[in-house]
N, C-alpha and C positions, 0 to 999 in steps of 0.2 A: 810671468811674462805673458803679455797679450799679443797674440798673432792672429792674422786672418788667413783664410784659405788661399787667397791669391799669393801671399808671401810664401806659404808652405809649398804650394805648387811650384813656384819659381825655384825653390831650393830642394825639391824632392829628389832629384838625381844625386845631389850632394849628401842628402840624408841617407839614401840607399848605399852610396859608396862608403860612408862612415859605418853604417850598420853591417856591411859585409866584413869590414875589418874587425868590428866589435864582436859579432855573433853570426857566423856564416849560416847556421841553421835558421835563425830568425830572418836573415836576408832571403833565404830560399822561400820562406813562408810569405814574405811581404813584397818581393821584387816585382810581381805582376799586379800588385794592388793599384787601384785607381782611387784617388782622393775624391770622396763623394761630398761630404759636408763636414763642417767644423762648428760644433755647438758648444761655445764656451771652451772647456778643456777636453771635450770628447770629440775625437776624430772618427768619422765613419768612413770605412773603406769598402769598395766593391772589388770583387775578384773575378777574373775571367775563368778560373778553375777552382771553385769553392770545394770541390771534392777532395782536394789535397789536405783538408783539415779533418777528413772523416777517419774513422777507425782509431787505431792506436796512436796516431799522431795528434789526436785531439785531446790528449790527456790534459786535465786542467792545470797541473803544475808546469807542463811544457808550454802551454798556451800563455800562462801568466809570465813566464820567463821571456818568451818572445815579445810580448807586449811591453814589458819593462825595457827590453833591449831597444825596441823601436822608439819608445819614449826618450830613452837616454840619447839615442842618435839625433832625434829631433831637437832636443834641448842643446846638444853640443853644436849643432850646425846652424840652427835658426836663431 
């Protein structure tokens, strides 16, 4: 599916609502993210509090699960 950043921005609240129902921990990780750029299939996010990914919460397996949950929410909504 081909989408642009403007389309994703217009539906970002719906994506976050879906993500909250799908994976609340992923929602907590991404709810304050700002959409920065979309390069092909790679979405770049900016965070107001990047420290929340520090320490034990930055485990690669947990991060991968959160990213997959976000991708699933985007695909379901957009």
